[in-house]
N, C-alpha and C positions, 0 to 999 in steps of 0.2 A: 189155189184160194185152202187154209186149215178148217174142219172142219169144227165147229163147237157145239158138244151136248146144249140139245133144248133145256137138260137139268141142270148144266152147269150156270151160273148163278153171277162170278164172276170172271172178268177175262185178264188177261198176261198183256202186257202192253202188245208186244208183237198181235196177238189177237187181235187186241182191239184196232190196230193199226189194217190188220187183212181185213178186215170187217167192214171199216171205216175208207178203207184208201187214203187214210193220212199218214206222213210219212213219222217213225217212232218218234222221231228229232221232233218234226212239230208236236205229236201230243204232249210231251216234255215240257215243249215253250207253252201251252193250252192248259199245262198244268200251272207252270210255273205263276201265268197271267192269272189264274183265278178261275179259266173257265170249264173245265173237267176238274175231277179229285179222285184221289186215289186213298186205298190203303196199302198200308205195308205188313207186308209176313214176317213172323220171327227171321228169315233170309234176308229181309232187307226187301225183296224182290214186290214192287207193286201190284195191287190186283183192284182193277177198275170194276162196280158195277154193270149190269145190262145196259141200265139206261146211257149211261154214257157216250152209250152209240148214237142214241138220240138226241144229247147232246153236241159231242162235234158232229154230227148231220150239221142242227141246227149251225154252229158256229160257220162252219165249209161256206153256207147256202147264202148265209149273212156275207162273208167275206170275199164272197162270187161279186155279188151286186153291188159291193167296193164300201160298206159298213167297218168302219175302224173296228178294233177289237177292243179298246175300249171302252165303245159304245154299244159290244157286244158282250160284254160281261154287266155293263149298268144293266142290261136288259135281265139277263139271266137271274141277276143277280134280287130286282123283284120280285120272281117267283116266290110264293110262298113254301118255306121247308125246301127252297134251294131244288126243285122237282123238274123233272126231264120237261122241256117245252110241247106244246102240244099246237094242236092246227090250232084252235084260236088265238093262243101265244103270237104263231107265227103273222096269224092275220091282223090282228090288234098290232102287233110291231110293225108289221112291214107299212102299214097304212101313215103310223106314226114318221117313220123312215124316206118314207117318198118325197117330201118337200125337201129334202135334204140330199135326197139322190135326182130330185127333177133341175136343182140349183147348181148339183154339180154337173147333170148333165149342159145345164145354158151353159156353165163353165168351159169344157171339154170343146162346144160348137162352135162356142168365140174364138178361143186358143185356134181351132182347126180355120176358123175363117180368116185368119187375120196373120195366121206363121208366117207364111210368102213374105205379104205384105212390110212385115216385120223386121225380117233376114233382109230385106231388100232396101228397108229408111238408114238405116248407117247410124243410129241414136247409140246402140250395145248400152241404154241406161236401163238399169233395171226401176230408177227414180222416175221417170218417163216413158217408158215403155207403156204401148196402150195393153201388153197382155197382162202386165205387172202396176201397171196405174190406168186402169179403165173408165175412170172419173176423169182424163186429161182434160182440163177448161182450154188450153191455150192452144191446145191440139186444131180448137173448131176456129181459131185467127189466123195462126200460121202454118204451113206446110214443110218439111226439109225436116232435117233435127237444127237444132240452133243450140247457140252457147246462150245459156237464158244465166241474169243478172241475179248472182246472189242472193238466194229471200231466208229467211225465218222459217223455221222446220213445219210450221204449221202451213206454209205458203206454198210450201213446195208442190203440193196437189195438182195446180194449177201450169208444172211446167210440162212440154214433152211435147212430140213429134206430130205433125197429121198424115201423114206418110201411114202409118201404120192404119190408119182408120178408115181409109179409103176412100 
């Protein structure tokens, strides 16, 4: 890893990549998405302020827990004068993201619990499958895959298969 002198206030994209562990292409992508910013030298080279390291660390930590980049960008945009997130910012944002993560965990648990049954049921229907249609009402009344009579689009949530429900 290249050494960055303490007196250096700006980093090249290669230095930022080496220090943050993010690929150069990822840094370019983050910049294109408005998550970090750089200035251009007279030779059109990117230069990042040292606080970009913390912003990249913030983005990567949020990504690891499944927060979408658009949500991360919104959170960073709320910071006054686009300052670098600090510990209090992370605590506030992670608290706000907790319910979204809890819901995602429940969805993944449902997927895990019904995946084998769904493959075995044979319905092969994204409209009636318990994984894509978790509020299947017909599945409570009948079992197995069934050809359901054609209904209006609003009524389609009632169609489904019972096998995937367990």
